[in-house]
Each structure stands twice: as structure tokens, then as C-alpha cells.
N, CA, C and O of each residue as an XYZ file, in Angstrom:
208
protein
N      44.407     -8.512    -38.041
C      44.199     -8.840    -36.655
C      43.368     -7.767    -35.962
O      42.583     -8.084    -35.067
N      43.521     -6.515    -36.351
C      42.756     -5.458    -35.685
C      41.251     -5.626    -35.899
O      40.464     -5.272    -35.021
N      40.849     -6.147    -37.025
C      39.424     -6.378    -37.285
C      38.920     -7.507    -36.384
O      37.811     -7.429    -35.855
N      39.726     -8.554    -36.207
C      39.318     -9.698    -35.390
C      39.024     -9.291    -33.948
O      38.148     -9.874    -33.309
N      39.741     -8.303    -33.434
C      39.527     -7.855    -32.065
C      38.642     -6.617    -31.976
O      38.511     -6.026    -30.904
N      38.040     -6.224    -33.082
C      37.100     -5.108    -33.054
C      37.728     -3.746    -32.949
O      37.069     -2.791    -32.539
N      39.000     -3.633    -33.313
C      39.689     -2.346    -33.195
C      39.470     -1.480    -34.432
O      39.394     -0.257    -34.313
N      39.367     -2.077    -35.602
C      39.109     -1.265    -36.797
C      37.975     -1.882    -37.601
O      37.614     -3.046    -37.422
N      37.443     -1.093    -38.461
C      36.312     -1.504    -39.288
C      36.791     -2.258    -40.527
O      37.813     -1.906    -41.115
N      36.062     -3.282    -40.916
C      36.415     -3.974    -42.158
C      36.416     -3.005    -43.334
O      35.515     -2.176    -43.461
N      37.419     -3.108    -44.185
C      37.514     -2.259    -45.355
C      38.197     -0.920    -45.117
O      38.428     -0.173    -46.067
N      38.523     -0.602    -43.869
C      39.197      0.671    -43.611
C      40.663      0.557    -44.015
O      41.271     -0.506    -43.891
N      41.215      1.651    -44.492
C      42.594      1.646    -44.970
C      43.603      1.590    -43.825
O      44.679      1.010    -43.969
N      43.259      2.187    -42.700
C      44.184      2.241    -41.566
C      43.448      1.967    -40.273
O      42.252      2.230    -40.149
N      44.172      1.444    -39.330
C      43.612      1.233    -38.003
C      43.853      2.473    -37.160
O      44.899      3.111    -37.283
N      42.899      2.823    -36.303
C      43.139      3.934    -35.388
C      44.170      3.502    -34.350
O      44.449      2.313    -34.196
N      44.725      4.468    -33.649
C      45.712      4.148    -32.619
C      44.979      3.652    -31.380
O      44.533      4.438    -30.545
N      44.869      2.374    -31.283
C      44.223      1.700    -30.164
C      45.046      0.476    -29.841
O      45.859      0.027    -30.649
N      44.832     -0.057    -28.658
C      45.448     -1.339    -28.350
C      44.531     -2.117    -27.425
O      43.617     -1.564    -26.814
N      44.794     -3.398    -27.337
C      44.007     -4.263    -26.472
C      44.955     -5.094    -25.625
O      46.042     -5.469    -26.064
N      44.527     -5.370    -24.421
C      45.256     -6.267    -23.537
C      44.517     -7.596    -23.584
O      43.342     -7.677    -23.224
N      45.212     -8.633    -24.029
C      44.597     -9.934    -24.224
C      45.100    -10.881    -23.133
O      46.302    -11.003    -22.902
N      44.163    -11.538    -22.476
C      44.501    -12.457    -21.398
C      45.013    -13.782    -21.925
O      44.959    -14.048    -23.126
N      45.514    -14.619    -21.013
C      46.037    -15.923    -21.411
C      45.001    -16.813    -22.108
O      45.357    -17.721    -22.860
N      43.723    -16.544    -21.853
C      42.668    -17.345    -22.484
C      42.307    -16.847    -23.883
O      41.421    -17.401    -24.534
N      43.002    -15.790    -24.346
C      42.751    -15.245    -25.679
C      41.620    -14.243    -25.745
O      41.273    -13.779    -26.831
N      41.033    -13.896    -24.604
C      39.938    -12.927    -24.559
C      40.480    -11.532    -24.253
O      41.466    -11.374    -23.532
N      39.814    -10.532    -24.816
C      40.193     -9.145    -24.570
C      39.838     -8.786    -23.132
O      38.691     -8.927    -22.707
N      40.834     -8.324    -22.396
C      40.650     -7.937    -20.996
C      40.353     -6.448    -20.901
O      39.429     -6.036    -20.200
N      41.139     -5.643    -21.608
C      40.985     -4.182    -21.593
C      41.181     -3.667    -23.015
O      42.060     -4.137    -23.737
N      40.366     -2.708    -23.409
C      40.543     -2.010    -24.678
C      40.966     -0.584    -24.373
O      40.313      0.110    -23.594
N      42.037     -0.154    -24.975
C      42.532      1.212    -24.818
C      42.141      1.974    -26.085
O      42.736      1.780    -27.145
N      41.139      2.840    -25.966
C      40.635      3.556    -27.138
C      41.481      4.757    -27.526
O      41.541      5.121    -28.700
N      42.129      5.368    -26.562
C      42.993      6.520    -26.849
C      44.374      6.211    -26.305
O      44.568      6.094    -25.095
N      45.325      6.081    -27.207
C      46.676      5.694    -26.828
C      47.632      6.855    -27.068
O      47.703      7.403    -28.169
N      48.357      7.217    -26.030
C      49.425      8.205    -26.130
C      50.735      7.435    -25.999
O      51.001      6.869    -24.939
N      51.551      7.397    -27.033
C      52.750      6.562    -27.006
C      53.650      6.778    -25.783
O      54.231      5.819    -25.273
N      53.769      7.985    -25.321
C      54.646      8.248    -24.177
C      54.094      7.669    -22.874
O      54.867      7.276    -22.000
N      52.781      7.612    -22.737
C      52.158      7.183    -21.483
C      51.676      5.732    -21.498
O      51.517      5.121    -20.442
N      51.448      5.192    -22.666
C      50.781      3.906    -22.772
C      51.528      2.733    -22.124
O      50.891      1.924    -21.449
N      52.832      2.606    -22.297
C      53.507      1.464    -21.661
C      53.307      1.425    -20.142
O      53.073      0.357    -19.576
N      53.398      2.562    -19.493
C      53.189      2.621    -18.055
C      51.769      2.250    -17.668
O      51.541      1.591    -16.654
N      50.821      2.678    -18.484
C      49.411      2.358    -18.234
C      49.184      0.839    -18.322
O      48.486      0.260    -17.490
N      49.773      0.213    -19.324
C      49.619     -1.235    -19.488
C      50.281     -1.966    -18.320
O      49.715     -2.922    -17.791
N      51.459     -1.530    -17.918
C      52.147     -2.161    -16.786
C      51.324     -2.031    -15.523
O      51.208     -2.994    -14.764
N      50.748     -0.862    -15.279
C      49.896     -0.668    -14.105
C      48.689     -1.608    -14.150
O      48.315     -2.192    -13.132
N      48.087     -1.751    -15.323
C      46.926     -2.638    -15.455
C      47.323     -4.096    -15.242
O      46.583     -4.856    -14.618
N      48.484     -4.486    -15.756
C      48.954     -5.846    -15.547
C      49.246     -6.105    -14.062
O      48.920     -7.171    -13.539
N      49.852     -5.143    -13.399
C      50.117     -5.282    -11.960
C      48.820     -5.432    -11.174
O      48.766     -6.182    -10.200
N      47.775     -4.721    -11.594
C      46.485     -4.796    -10.918
C      45.772     -6.131    -11.131
O      44.862     -6.479    -10.378
N      46.180     -6.868    -12.142
C      45.549     -8.149    -12.439
C      46.152     -9.295    -11.621
O      45.556    -10.365    -11.500
N      47.320     -9.060    -11.073
C      48.012    -10.142    -10.329
C      47.513    -10.261     -8.905
O      47.986    -11.112     -8.153
């Protein structure tokens, strides 16, 4: 799935720590290139709140 959304390269052994926010239409809304596990959930919630 990470290759389908452009997060990792085909043939790579591991995906980098990235995430994407996908809208109801299945399109990528935001790409998070640098993810810090402690901060990321709050960042996603803030972005979701800003979309409403």
C-alpha cells in the first residue's frame, strides 16, 4: 500500500516513517514526510479539525 500512495519506492525493503491523510474520495489530502510518534496523532487531529 505504501507504494500505491507514493510513500516508498518499489523494491525497497522497508518503508520510511511517513504517513498520509486520505480523504473520503480516496485522494491523498496531506503527506507527512517526517513523523514523530509522540507528536503525530495531535498533528493529524489538528489537520482534521481544520478540514471541517
